[in-house]
C-alpha positions in Angstrom: 0.0 0.0 -0.1 2.8 2.4 -0.7 0.6 4.5 -2.9 -0.9 5.9 0.3 2.2 8.1 0.6 1.5 9.7 -2.6 -1.0 12.2 -1.6 -3.7 13.5 0.8 -5.9 10.7 2.4 -9.6 10.3 2.6 -10.9 8.0 5.1 -14.2 6.1 5.5 -14.7 5.1 9.2 -17.4 2.5 9.9 -18.2 3.1 13.6 -20.1 0.2 15.1 -21.0 -0.8 18.7 -19.1 -4.1 18.3 -16.6 -3.7 15.5 -15.3 -0.8 13.5 -13.3 -0.5 10.2 -11.4 1.9 8.4 -11.0 2.3 4.6 -8.8 4.7 2.9 -8.2 6.3 -0.5 -5.8 8.8 -1.9 -7.9 11.9 -3.1 -9.7 10.9 -6.3 -7.0 8.7 -7.8 -7.7 5.1 -6.6 -10.0 2.7 -5.2 -10.3 2.5 -1.4 -8.5 -0.2 0.5 -9.4 -1.3 4.1 -6.8 -1.3 6.8 -6.2 -4.6 8.7 -6.1 -4.6 12.3 -3.6 -7.5 12.4 -0.3 -6.9 11.0 0.0 -10.5 9.6 -3.4 -11.3 8.6 -6.3 -9.6 6.6 -8.7 -8.7 9.4 -10.8 -5.6 8.8 -12.6 -5.7 12.1 -11.5 -3.5 14.9 -13.2 -4.4 18.2 -14.8 -1.2 19.4 -13.3 -1.5 23.0 -10.6 0.1 25.2 -8.7 -1.4 28.2 -7.0 0.5 30.9 -3.8 -1.2 32.1 -4.0 -1.7 35.9 -2.4 1.1 37.9 -1.4 3.2 35.0 -2.9 5.7 32.6 -2.1 3.5 29.5 -5.0 2.6 27.2 -5.1 -0.2 24.5 -7.8 -0.5 21.8 -9.2 -3.2 19.6 -7.7 -6.7 19.8 -4.9 -5.6 22.0 -7.4 -4.3 24.5 -9.1 -7.7 24.5 -5.9 -9.5 24.9 -4.7 -7.2 27.8 -8.1 -7.9 29.5 -7.8 -11.7 28.8 -4.2 -11.7 30.4 -5.6 -10.2 33.5 -3.5 -7.0 33.1 -6.3 -4.3 32.6 -9.8 -3.3 32.8 -12.0 -3.6 29.7 -14.5 -0.9 28.6 -17.1 -2.1 26.2 -20.3 -0.6 24.6 -18.5 2.7 23.9 -21.0 3.8 21.3 -24.1 3.1 23.5 -22.4 4.9 26.4 -21.5 7.9 24.4 -25.1 8.1 23.3 -26.7 7.9 26.7 -23.9 9.9 28.3 -23.4 7.3 31.0 -20.1 7.9 32.9 -17.5 5.2 33.0 -15.7 4.5 36.3 -12.5 2.6 36.0 -10.4 2.0 39.1 -12.4 4.6 41.0 -11.8 7.4 38.3 -14.8 8.7 36.3 -14.4 9.1 32.6 -16.8 11.0 30.0 -18.0 8.3 27.6 -17.6 10.7 24.6 -13.8 11.3 25.6 -13.4 7.5 25.6 -14.9 7.1 22.2 -12.8 9.9 20.8 -9.6 8.0 22.4 -10.7 4.8 20.7 -11.1 6.6 17.2 -7.6 8.4 17.7 -5.9 5.1 18.6 -7.5 3.2 15.9 -6.2 5.7 13.3 -2.8 4.6 14.5 -3.2 1.6 12.0 -2.2 4.2 9.3 1.2 3.9 10.8 3.6 2.1 8.3 1.4 3.3 5.4 1.1 7.1 5.7 1.2 9.8 8.3 -2.1 10.8 10.0 -1.0 14.3 9.1 -2.0 13.4 5.6 -5.6 12.9 6.4 -7.6 15.6 4.6 -11.2 14.4 5.2 -13.1 11.5 7.0 -16.5 10.3 6.6 -18.0 8.3 9.5 -20.8 5.9 9.0 -23.3 4.6 11.5 -26.5 2.7 11.3 -28.5 5.9 11.9 -27.6 9.6 11.8 -29.6 12.0 14.0 -28.8 15.2 16.0 -27.5 13.3 18.9 -24.9 11.7 16.9 -24.1 15.0 15.3 -23.4 16.5 18.8 -21.3 13.5 19.7 -19.1 13.8 16.7 -18.7 17.6 17.1 -17.5 16.9 20.8 -15.0 14.3 19.4 -13.7 16.6 16.8 -13.3 19.4 19.4 -11.5 17.0 21.7 -9.1 15.8 19.0 -8.4 19.2 17.8 -9.5 18.5 14.2 -10.9 21.1 11.9 -14.8 20.7 11.7 -14.9 20.8 7.9 -12.8 17.6 7.9 -15.3 15.2 9.3 -18.8 14.2 7.9 -21.6 11.8 8.8 -23.3 9.2 6.7 -25.8 6.5 7.5 -25.5 2.8 6.4 -28.1 3.2 3.6 -26.1 6.3 2.1 -22.9 4.3 2.4 -24.5 1.5 0.5 -25.7 4.0 -2.1 -22.2 5.6 -2.3 -20.6 2.2 -2.9 -23.1 1.1 -5.6 -22.7 4.3 -7.7 -19.0 3.9 -8.0 -19.5 0.3 -9.5 -20.0 -0.4 -13.2 -23.5 0.8 -14.2 -24.7 -2.8 -15.0 -24.3 -3.7 -11.3 -27.0 -1.1 -10.3 -29.0 -0.5 -13.6 -31.9 -2.3 -11.8 -32.2 -2.6 -8.1 -29.2 -3.7 -5.7 -29.8 -5.6 -2.5 -27.6 -5.8 0.6 -28.0 -8.5 3.2 -26.2 -7.5 6.6 -25.9 -10.4 9.0 -25.9 -8.9 12.5 -25.9 -10.4 15.9 -29.5 -11.1 16.2 -31.1 -10.3 12.8 -30.6 -10.0 9.0 -31.0 -6.4 8.0 -31.9 -5.9 4.2 -31.2 -2.7 2.2 -32.7 -2.3 -1.2 -31.3 0.4 -3.5 -33.9 1.7 -6.1 -33.5 4.7 -8.6 -36.4 6.7 -10.1 -35.0 7.7 -13.5 -38.1 9.4 -14.5 -37.6 12.3 -12.3 -35.2 15.2 -12.8 -32.8 14.9 -11.1 -33.0 11.2 -10.8 -33.9 10.0 -7.3 -32.2 7.2 -5.5 -33.5 5.8 -2.3 -32.9 2.8 0.1 -35.7 0.9 1.7 -35.0 -1.2 4.7 -36.4 -4.6 6.2 -35.4 -6.8 9.2 -35.7 -10.4 9.7 -35.1 -12.2 13.0 -32.1 -14.4 12.9 -32.5 -18.2 13.4 -31.1 -20.1 16.4 -27.3 -20.7 16.5 -28.2 -24.1 17.5 -29.9 -25.1 14.2 -27.9 -27.0 11.5 -26.2 -25.7 8.5 -28.9 -27.2 6.3 -31.7 -25.4 8.3 -29.9 -22.1 8.4 -29.5 -22.4 4.6 -33.3 -22.8 4.1 -34.1 -20.1 6.6 -31.8 -17.6 4.7 -33.4 -19.0 1.4 -36.9 -18.0 2.6 -35.7 -14.5 3.5 -34.1 -14.1 0.1 -37.2 -15.2 -1.6 -39.3 -12.8 0.4 -37.1 -9.8 -0.3 -36.4 -10.6 -3.9 -39.8 -11.8 -4.9 -40.4 -10.7 -8.5 -38.0 -7.6 -8.3 -35.5 -7.1 -11.1 -32.2 -7.0 -9.2 -28.7 -6.5 -10.8 -26.7 -7.3 -7.8 -26.6 -8.7 -4.3 -24.2 -8.1 -1.6 -23.7 -10.3 1.5 -21.9 -8.7 4.3 -21.2 -9.8 7.9 -19.0 -12.6 9.3 -22.0 -14.8 9.7 -22.1 -15.3 5.9 -18.5 -16.9 6.1 -18.2 -20.6 5.6 -19.9 -23.0 3.1 -23.4 -23.3 4.8 -25.1 -21.2 2.1 -26.1 -23.7 -0.8 -29.7 -23.5 -1.7 -29.8 -19.7 -0.7 -26.8 -19.0 -2.8 -28.1 -20.8 -5.8 -31.3 -18.9 -5.7 -29.5 -15.5 -5.4 -27.3 -16.2 -8.3 -30.1 -16.8 -10.7 -29.5 -13.8 -13.1 -28.0 -11.7 -10.5 -24.3 -10.8 -9.6 -23.6 -11.8 -5.9 -20.7 -10.4 -3.9 -19.6 -11.3 -0.4 -17.4 -9.5 2.1 -17.6 -7.4 5.2 -16.2 -4.1 4.6 -18.7 -2.4 2.3 -19.9 0.1 4.7 -16.4 1.7 5.4 -15.6 1.5 1.6 -19.0 3.2 1.0 -18.0 6.0 3.5 -14.8 6.5 1.9 -16.3 6.7 -1.5 -19.1 9.0 -0.3 -16.4 11.5 1.1 -14.4 11.2 -2.1 -17.6 12.1 -4.2 -18.4 15.0 -1.9 -15.0 16.6 -2.5 -14.7 15.4 -6.2 -18.2 15.2 -7.6 -18.5 12.9 -10.7 -21.2 12.8 -13.3 -23.4 10.7 -11.2 -23.7 13.3 -8.5 -25.0 15.7 -11.1 -27.7 13.3 -12.3 -28.9 11.7 -9.0 -30.0 12.9 -5.8 -30.0 10.4 -2.7 -33.1 10.6 -0.4 -32.6 8.5 2.5 -34.4 8.6 5.9 -31.9 11.2 7.0 -32.3 13.3 4.0 -34.3 16.5 3.4 -36.9 15.5 0.7 -38.4 18.9 0.0 -37.0 22.0 -1.8 -37.9 25.0 0.2 -37.8 28.5 -1.5 -39.5 31.9 -1.6 -41.2 33.7 -4.6 -40.0 37.3 -4.8 -39.4 40.2 -7.3 -35.9 40.7 -8.7 -35.5 43.6 -11.1 -39.1 44.0 -11.4 -39.6 40.2 -12.4 -40.9 37.4 -10.5 -38.2 35.1 -9.3 -37.7 32.1 -7.0 -35.0 32.2 -4.3 -34.1 28.7 -3.1 -33.5 28.3 0.6 -33.1 24.7 1.2 -32.2 22.0 -1.3 -33.6 18.4 -1.1 -30.9 15.8 -0.7 -28.9 17.4 2.2 -28.9 15.8 5.6 -31.8 17.4 7.5 -29.9 17.8 10.7 -27.3 19.8 8.6 -30.0 21.8 6.5 -29.8 25.5 7.2 -30.9 28.5 5.0 -30.4 32.1 5.6 -31.4 35.2 3.4 -32.4 38.6 3.6 -35.1 40.4 1.6 -37.4 43.4 1.5 -41.2 43.4 2.1 -43.4 46.3 1.0 -47.2 47.0 1.5 -48.0 43.9 3.1 -47.5 41.6 6.3 -47.1 38.2 4.9 -44.8 36.0 2.8 -45.1 32.7 1.0 -42.7 29.7 1.1 -42.8 27.3 -1.8 -42.4 23.6 -0.8 -41.7 21.3 -3.6 -41.5 17.4 -2.4 -39.3 15.3 -4.6 -40.9 12.0 -3.5 -44.6 12.0 -2.8 -47.0 14.9 -2.8 -47.3 18.0 -4.8 -45.9 21.5 -4.6 -47.6 23.9 -2.2 -47.4 27.4 -0.9 -47.2 28.0 2.8 -48.1 31.6 4.0 -46.6 33.2 7.0 -48.4 36.2 8.5 -46.1 38.9 10.2 -48.1 40.3 13.0 -47.1 43.9 14.0 -45.0 44.5 11.0 -44.5 47.9 9.6 -46.8 48.7 6.6 -43.9 50.5 5.0 -40.8 49.0 3.6 -39.2 46.5 5.7 -36.0 44.5 5.6 -36.2 41.0 6.9 -33.9 38.1 7.7 -35.3 34.5 7.2 -33.5 31.6 9.0 -34.5 28.1 8.4 -33.5 24.9 10.1 -34.9 21.3 10.6 -36.3 20.2 13.9 -36.6 16.7 12.8 -37.0 14.8 9.6 -40.3 16.4 8.6 -40.4 19.7 10.7 -39.3 22.9 9.2 -38.5 25.7 11.7 -38.8 29.2 10.3 -37.5 32.3 12.0 -37.9 35.7 10.6 -36.3 38.8 12.1 -36.9 42.5 11.4 -33.6 44.2 10.5 -34.7 47.7 10.1 -33.6 49.9 7.2 -30.2 51.2 8.2 -30.1 54.9 9.1 -33.8 55.3 8.2 -35.2 52.9 10.7 -33.6 51.0 13.6 -34.4 47.3 13.8 -37.3 46.5 16.0 -37.5 43.6 18.7 -39.8 41.9 16.3 -39.2 38.1 15.6 -41.7 35.4 14.1 -41.3 31.8 14.5 -43.3 29.1 12.8 -43.0 25.2 12.6 -44.2 23.7 9.3 -44.7 20.0 8.5 -43.3 19.1 5.2 
C-alpha cells in the first residue's frame, strides 16, 4: 500500500458498537483499501473497545485491549458507542471518565493503524458511517472533533443506507442499472437494504428501503440455516428485477449457504465481504470532494435526507423570481438556510415547498403580526427540527439609518 504516501488521504470510518473498520483512498486517484487490524492477517474488524492497564494511565484498543483484559492486565471498557449516546459515565479503578472522551480516544488510537502506510497528518477528510444519523450523533461527533482538535470541515457523517448507495454508484453501471440488494448479517437479525432509482424524475432520485428479519437460532444445523436464509431471500427478491446482491457480515462466512446462494445467483451478480460500509463511506467522502457525473444526475433521499425543496417567491429587477433556501438531498440535521429580503405594502410572505418523493408543490403563507406597513428588511433563517418539521424564524432588520431594527421576530414550524 505504498501508494498511500503519494497524496492526501480520505478516510471512511465504519463506527459500530461491536466492530469498527477503516478504509482509505488517496484523493480521487484510486479505489479504497481497508486497513487490517492485524499486521500479519487480513482482518478488517477493529473491536470497538478500550482497556486500561492496571495502575497506569495506559490504554489499549481493539484486539490488544481484549488481549490485555484476557491476560488479567487491565480493565475492559465495552459498549463505547452506546455509552456515548446515553452519556453514561464510565468508572475505572475509581476514576470517572466521560464516555464521549473515551470514544474519541478509541477513534484516535484506531487511526494509528495508518502507521507504516502513511502519516495521520495526510488525512484531509473523513466520513464516519453509523446505522442511523441524528442530531444526537451529530453533537457527539462535534464533541469528538473538538476534543481531538480536528477542523470541523474535515469530518462528515453518513448513514449505512447512504454508504450502500455511495458504494453502488461507484461500481459499473450494469451492477445497479436495476435494483441492488444488501443483506447485512448482524448479531440477532438480518438487515436488508434495497437500492432503487427513479430515473423518470429530474434529477434522478435514488433511495434505500429497509427490512429486518429475526436471525435463526445458533443451535440449528447448517442445512436449516440455509433454508431459513433462502426464505428470507425469496421474500426480499420476489419478482423484483435485481442486478446485484451483496452479502456482508462474518455470519455469511463458511460454506453453509447452498440452496440460498443458488437462488440468489439466478440472473444476479452476488458479492460477499464485510467491509462495504467503510468503503462506501470512503467513496461518499470522495464524491463529496470530487463530484462525478453521477452526483450531477442523481440525488439520494434516505431517511436522514431532506426530501423537499424550500424557497420563496420574490421580485428581482421587477420580475418574478424564485429564491431557493433549502435543497432536497442534504442531511436534515445539517440543513440551514439564511437570506435577507425586503417586504413592502404587506404583512405576509409565502414559502414554496416542492417535495421530490410524494405529494405536490404547495405554498405556505406566514403572516407577520405587527410588521410596519412600510418597506421593511427581513432576515429568514431556516433549520429542521426533525426529518419532517421545518423551523422558520424571521427577524426585522430595520432600514439602516432610516429605521432601527425592532425587537420583532416571528417563528413558525411547518410540517413538510
